[in-house]
DRENMIBA-342906 format. One record per residue: residue number from 0; residue in one letter; chain; x, y negated, z of N, C-alpha, C in turn. Coordinates in pm, 1 decimal. Atoms other than C-alpha are relative to their C-alpha. Example, Ala and Ser with C-alpha at 12.3 -4.5 7.8 and 13.67 -1.06 7.14 Angstrom:
// residues 2
(0, a, A, (89.0, 119.0, 0.0), (1230.0, 450.0, 780.0), (90.0, -120.0, 0.0))
(1, s, A, (-82.0, 119.0, -6.0), (1367.0, 106.0, 714.0), (-77.0, -109.0, 73.0))
***
This chain:
// residues 120
(0, x, A, (-46.4, -31.4, 106.3), (-7513.8, 205.0, -10893.0), (12.6, -57.2, -156.1))
(1, x, A, (4.6, 85.9, 133.5), (-7638.0, -4.8, -11177.0), (111.2, -91.3, 18.5))
(2, x, A, (-98.4, 91.3, -0.6), (-7408.9, -267.1, -11037.7), (124.5, 39.4, -73.4))
(3, x, A, (-110.3, -69.8, 24.6), (-7132.3, -56.3, -11085.4), (6.7, 62.4, -123.2))
(4, x, A, (-73.1, -37.7, 163.6), (-7183.1, 62.7, -11446.2), (-3.7, -174.0, -26.8))
(5, x, A, (-22.2, 90.1, 67.0), (-7257.5, -303.1, -11514.0), (137.5, -79.5, -23.0))
(6, x, A, (-113.0, 71.2, -38.4), (-6935.6, -451.1, -11373.7), (98.7, 76.3, -112.4))
(7, x, A, (-94.1, -43.3, 67.2), (-6728.6, -129.5, -11571.8), (-31.8, -36.7, -145.4))
(8, x, A, (9.4, 48.1, 167.1), (-6919.6, -242.7, -11903.3), (58.7, -110.5, -26.2))
(9, x, A, (-62.5, 144.5, 21.0), (-6822.6, -592.4, -11817.2), (135.0, -6.3, -76.6))
(10, x, A, (-147.4, -21.4, 25.9), (-6472.9, -498.6, -11792.5), (86.7, 36.5, -80.5))
(11, x, A, (-56.7, -32.4, 103.1), (-6451.7, -255.8, -12058.4), (1.4, -93.3, -108.1))
(12, x, A, (58.9, 134.8, 119.7), (-6600.0, -508.8, -12321.9), (93.4, -100.0, 26.2))
(13, x, A, (-87.5, 94.4, -64.6), (-6349.8, -774.9, -12144.1), (149.7, 74.6, -74.2))
(14, x, A, (-160.3, -53.4, 45.5), (-6025.1, -543.8, -12207.8), (-8.8, 20.1, -150.4))
(15, x, A, (-29.1, -37.0, 175.8), (-6138.0, -492.9, -12598.1), (41.1, -130.9, -20.3))
(16, x, A, (19.9, 113.0, 23.4), (-6180.8, -865.5, -12614.4), (162.3, -91.6, 20.2))
(17, x, A, (-107.6, 81.2, -56.9), (-5832.5, -954.8, -12434.8), (88.3, 103.8, -96.1))
(18, x, A, (-105.0, -79.8, 58.0), (-5636.8, -642.2, -12634.4), (2.6, -104.0, -166.5))
(19, x, A, (23.6, 69.6, 89.0), (-5746.2, -891.8, -12959.6), (105.0, -156.1, 49.3))
(20, x, A, (-89.8, 165.8, -56.4), (-5531.5, -1213.7, -12766.8), (126.9, 22.1, -29.2))
(21, x, A, (-135.3, -41.3, -33.8), (-5167.3, -1222.9, -12846.2), (64.9, -42.7, 127.6))
(22, x, A, (-89.3, 14.9, -124.3), (-5076.9, -1327.2, -12487.5), (-16.6, 150.7, 80.6))
(23, x, A, (-32.0, -116.9, -92.7), (-5159.2, -950.8, -12369.8), (127.8, 54.1, -81.5))
(24, x, A, (-140.5, -39.5, 51.3), (-4860.8, -760.7, -12329.3), (-32.1, 154.9, -13.6))
(25, x, A, (-44.3, -129.9, 77.6), (-4748.8, -454.5, -12528.8), (-60.3, 96.7, 48.4))
(26, x, A, (93.0, -116.3, -67.7), (-4819.8, -227.5, -12246.4), (-164.5, 33.6, 16.3))
(27, x, A, (75.4, -28.6, -3.0), (-5142.9, -294.1, -12192.8), (-102.4, 49.7, -129.7))
(28, x, A, (44.2, -44.2, 117.9), (-5233.7, -275.9, -12544.7), (13.1, 162.6, -1.4))
(29, x, A, (-50.9, -137.8, 26.7), (-5031.2, 70.6, -12553.0), (-119.3, 66.5, 84.5))
(30, x, A, (81.0, -115.4, -30.3), (-5242.1, 218.7, -12267.9), (-153.4, 1.4, -48.1))
(31, x, A, (142.4, -28.1, 64.7), (-5570.4, 98.7, -12388.1), (-13.3, 88.2, -108.3))
(32, x, A, (52.2, -139.3, 101.5), (-5527.3, 308.3, -12708.6), (30.5, 91.1, 51.5))
(33, x, A, (5.8, -149.2, -53.5), (-5414.8, 600.4, -12518.2), (-135.9, 31.0, 36.6))
(34, x, A, (169.5, -57.7, -72.4), (-5766.2, 579.3, -12335.0), (-80.9, 32.5, -139.2))
(35, x, A, (75.6, 0.2, 124.7), (-5901.8, 530.7, -12669.2), (18.7, 131.4, -105.0))
(36, x, A, (-14.5, -123.8, 29.3), (-5740.2, 809.7, -12804.1), (-22.5, 127.1, 43.7))
(37, x, A, (59.8, -124.2, -52.9), (-5747.4, 1062.3, -12551.8), (-153.7, 33.0, 0.8))
(38, x, A, (106.5, -36.9, 19.4), (-6112.2, 1014.2, -12536.2), (-68.7, 45.7, -149.9))
(39, x, A, (60.2, -25.3, 131.0), (-6174.0, 1052.9, -12908.7), (62.9, 114.7, -77.3))
(40, x, A, (-50.1, -142.6, 33.3), (-5913.0, 1340.7, -12991.9), (-56.4, 89.7, 23.2))
(41, x, A, (62.2, -90.8, -30.8), (-5999.7, 1673.8, -12983.9), (110.1, 70.8, 94.3))
(42, x, A, (-96.7, -49.0, -86.4), (-5700.2, 1763.7, -12790.4), (-7.2, -75.7, 170.7))
(43, x, A, (60.7, -2.0, -102.1), (-5763.4, 1784.5, -12409.0), (116.2, 40.6, 68.3))
(44, x, A, (-72.9, -60.8, -93.0), (-5562.1, 1857.3, -12072.0), (-79.6, 96.1, 7.8))
(45, x, A, (93.0, -171.5, -56.9), (-5873.8, 2119.9, -11979.4), (-95.8, -44.1, -146.8))
(46, x, A, (101.4, -35.6, 113.8), (-6087.1, 2205.4, -12312.1), (-160.1, -60.9, 25.6))
(47, x, A, (137.2, 65.4, -23.2), (-6444.5, 2035.5, -12306.0), (-84.5, 103.2, -0.2))
(48, x, A, (50.9, -95.4, -33.6), (-6561.4, 2372.1, -12342.7), (-35.0, 62.0, 113.0))
(49, x, A, (-30.2, -57.8, -135.9), (-6463.9, 2423.0, -11963.2), (-112.3, -51.6, 29.0))
(50, x, A, (85.8, 81.7, -91.0), (-6771.6, 2391.2, -11768.1), (28.1, -93.1, 114.6))
(51, x, A, (-24.3, 115.0, -87.8), (-6778.3, 2061.3, -11541.8), (178.1, -55.6, -16.5))
(52, x, A, (-171.8, 27.2, 61.2), (-6353.3, 2049.7, -11590.0), (19.7, -23.3, -85.5))
(53, x, A, (-37.0, 25.8, 118.3), (-6373.8, 2014.2, -11925.2), (-35.6, -169.6, -30.8))
(54, x, A, (-8.6, 181.2, 41.2), (-6542.8, 1642.8, -11944.8), (65.3, -61.0, 145.5))
(55, x, A, (-26.6, 56.8, -117.2), (-6415.6, 1570.2, -11572.5), (124.0, -38.7, -5.8))
(56, x, A, (-125.8, 46.2, 8.8), (-6072.9, 1511.6, -11694.7), (10.1, -139.5, -105.6))
(57, x, A, (21.9, 100.5, 81.8), (-6212.4, 1273.0, -11956.3), (-53.4, -100.2, 94.1))
(58, x, A, (59.2, 107.0, -118.0), (-6413.7, 1072.7, -11678.1), (117.7, -78.5, 122.3))
(59, x, A, (-98.9, 77.7, -108.9), (-6108.8, 1054.9, -11443.9), (120.4, -57.6, -84.9))
(60, x, A, (-76.4, 51.0, 68.3), (-5833.6, 985.7, -11720.3), (-48.3, -145.8, -39.6))
(61, x, A, (15.9, 110.3, 55.8), (-5982.2, 734.7, -11939.5), (-31.3, -107.1, 72.0))
(62, x, A, (48.3, 86.8, -129.2), (-6126.4, 512.1, -11659.9), (157.4, -65.2, 44.5))
(63, x, A, (-148.2, 32.4, -44.5), (-5756.4, 510.4, -11516.4), (58.6, -52.9, -51.4))
(64, x, A, (-88.2, 93.1, 44.3), (-5583.4, 399.1, -11796.9), (-48.4, -127.9, -60.1))
(65, x, A, (62.4, 119.1, -22.8), (-5816.3, 135.8, -11857.3), (-14.2, -110.3, 104.1))
(66, x, A, (-34.1, 71.3, -142.5), (-5774.9, 28.9, -11497.4), (84.7, -63.1, -25.4))
(67, x, A, (-175.6, 73.8, 20.3), (-5402.5, -20.7, -11573.2), (9.6, -81.6, -97.0))
(68, x, A, (13.2, 113.8, 85.7), (-5430.2, -186.0, -11881.1), (-45.6, -136.1, 33.4))
(69, x, A, (31.1, 117.1, -46.6), (-5672.5, -421.5, -11727.0), (81.2, -102.8, 105.7))
(70, x, A, (-43.7, 67.7, -155.1), (-5433.4, -497.6, -11397.2), (164.5, -39.7, -68.6))
(71, x, A, (-105.9, 27.5, 48.6), (-5136.5, -571.0, -11657.3), (-37.8, -126.9, -65.3))
(72, x, A, (51.6, 88.9, 126.0), (-5355.6, -862.4, -11850.2), (56.4, -108.7, 99.4))
(73, x, A, (-15.5, 104.0, -65.6), (-5232.7, -1202.9, -11748.0), (-156.4, -68.6, 58.2))
(74, x, A, (118.6, 67.6, -48.7), (-5543.7, -1414.6, -11542.2), (-63.6, -70.6, -119.6))
(75, x, A, (39.0, 16.4, 112.1), (-5591.8, -1592.9, -11796.0), (-76.8, 19.3, -143.5))
(76, x, A, (69.8, -106.0, 147.7), (-5652.5, -1377.8, -12085.8), (-134.7, 67.5, 81.1))
(77, x, A, (75.1, -75.1, -47.2), (-5861.6, -1139.9, -11845.5), (-115.7, -127.3, 32.2))
(78, x, A, (101.0, 100.9, -44.1), (-6081.3, -1476.1, -11720.2), (-45.9, -57.5, -116.0))
(79, x, A, (60.5, 49.4, 110.3), (-6156.4, -1583.5, -12087.3), (-60.5, 117.9, -41.1))
(80, x, A, (74.3, -90.6, 34.8), (-6208.6, -1232.9, -12164.5), (-125.8, 51.7, 54.0))
(81, x, A, (127.3, -22.7, -73.0), (-6474.3, -1184.1, -11924.8), (-100.9, -102.1, -16.5))
(82, x, A, (109.6, 101.2, 87.7), (-6662.8, -1494.2, -12025.6), (-63.4, 33.5, -139.1))
(83, x, A, (80.4, -53.8, 141.8), (-6672.9, -1361.8, -12382.3), (-112.6, 125.2, 13.6))
(84, x, A, (104.0, -127.2, -22.1), (-6819.5, -1032.8, -12218.5), (-91.3, -40.9, 10.2))
(85, x, A, (133.4, 16.3, -79.5), (-7068.2, -1198.3, -12022.8), (-76.3, -72.5, -118.0))
(86, x, A, (105.9, 53.9, 171.7), (-7194.3, -1413.3, -12357.5), (-48.1, 106.4, -73.6))
(87, x, A, (72.8, -105.0, 68.9), (-7223.4, -1086.8, -12526.1), (-107.3, 101.0, 42.6))
(88, x, A, (127.8, -89.8, -66.7), (-7413.2, -905.3, -12259.2), (-107.4, -60.1, 3.0))
(89, x, A, (144.7, 73.0, -30.6), (-7673.1, -1210.3, -12257.3), (-67.9, 5.6, -130.7))
(90, x, A, (82.2, -51.4, 167.3), (-7749.2, -1131.5, -12661.2), (-12.3, 130.9, -2.1))
(91, x, A, (32.8, -159.3, 10.6), (-7732.3, -748.8, -12580.2), (-172.0, 43.3, -24.1))
(92, x, A, (127.0, -60.7, 56.7), (-8077.2, -724.1, -12581.7), (-94.8, -20.1, -87.7))
(93, x, A, (14.2, 35.5, 124.6), (-8128.0, -883.5, -12882.9), (115.5, 117.6, -117.5))
(94, x, A, (-72.2, -50.2, 51.4), (-7852.5, -730.9, -13021.6), (-14.1, 191.0, -61.6))
(95, x, A, (84.8, -136.2, 27.7), (-7991.5, -349.5, -12985.3), (-94.6, 49.2, -79.7))
(96, x, A, (164.7, -39.8, 63.4), (-8309.8, -349.7, -13133.4), (27.3, -56.4, -164.4))
(97, x, A, (-54.5, 65.7, 136.9), (-8136.9, -577.0, -13440.2), (53.4, 116.3, -83.8))
(98, x, A, (-115.4, -116.8, 79.5), (-7877.5, -253.9, -13462.9), (-89.9, 91.7, -55.0))
(99, x, A, (89.9, -141.9, -12.1), (-8158.2, -3.1, -13427.0), (-40.3, -42.7, -131.0))
(100, x, A, (73.3, 55.0, 129.7), (-8360.7, -193.1, -13702.9), (53.6, 11.8, -135.7))
(101, x, A, (-80.2, 25.3, 76.4), (-8090.8, -217.3, -13931.0), (35.7, 117.5, -31.8))
(102, x, A, (-50.1, -186.6, 29.3), (-7988.2, 166.6, -13928.3), (-96.0, 58.4, -61.3))
(103, x, A, (102.3, -40.8, 69.3), (-8346.7, 253.0, -13952.8), (-17.7, -40.4, -143.0))
(104, x, A, (20.1, 67.3, 154.9), (-8373.1, 28.8, -14287.6), (117.6, 64.2, -58.0))
(105, x, A, (-105.7, -63.9, 85.3), (-8052.5, 164.5, -14407.3), (-25.1, 179.2, -43.4))
(106, x, A, (42.6, -121.1, 70.7), (-8161.1, 513.4, -14393.8), (-121.4, 40.5, -36.1))
(107, x, A, (144.1, -71.0, 110.8), (-8514.9, 497.4, -14536.0), (67.7, -106.2, -119.4))
(108, x, A, (-31.0, 26.1, 142.3), (-8335.2, 306.0, -14824.5), (105.1, 124.2, -36.8))
(109, x, A, (-57.6, -124.6, 50.9), (-8125.3, 599.2, -14836.5), (-37.8, 123.0, -49.2))
(110, x, A, (88.9, -107.4, 42.6), (-8376.7, 874.1, -14829.1), (-78.0, -36.5, -112.2))
(111, x, A, (50.5, 88.7, 137.9), (-8536.6, 646.0, -15111.5), (93.8, 44.1, -83.0))
(112, x, A, (-83.3, -30.6, 91.3), (-8238.8, 609.5, -15291.1), (34.7, 204.1, -59.4))
(113, x, A, (-19.3, -148.3, 84.8), (-8214.1, 1033.5, -15290.0), (-132.8, 56.5, 9.5))
(114, x, A, (127.6, -41.5, 81.3), (-8547.2, 1098.2, -15367.9), (-5.2, -35.9, -123.4))
(115, x, A, (-22.8, 3.6, 121.7), (-8492.0, 894.3, -15641.5), (81.2, 66.1, -130.2))
(116, x, A, (-108.8, -130.0, 57.0), (-8202.2, 1097.1, -15758.5), (-81.8, 138.3, -80.0))
(117, x, A, (57.4, -191.5, -5.6), (-8384.4, 1433.4, -15710.4), (-100.2, 2.0, -90.4))
(118, x, A, (158.3, 0.9, 102.3), (-8713.2, 1332.2, -15876.4), (31.7, -62.0, -131.5))
(119, x, A, (-34.2, 66.5, 109.2), (-8557.2, 1188.6, -16162.9), (-12.3, -88.8, -114.7))
***
């Protein structure tokens, strides 16, 4: 199960890198954009408030669109994008704590500025 999640993460990240490549076909870019839009927009085939089925369409449609987009990529683009994805994943253990620390620092700074503004 973990290996499947890792490969899905690797391929999703690789697709993200491949979308920035000028050799990527317009059809792949369009399918990836549709997948992101479907995941983020509040319009769904089945409303998210519907128990189980509301999330099931997201779980099925978004990965399917991403997989179709990845299949239309030229092999050199996909290989290069997967290499970049693997390099990022090797640095990921350092990126997550750094990102959390930066977020906490920004929240503390925001709280301090708000306190200063309120206290006069």
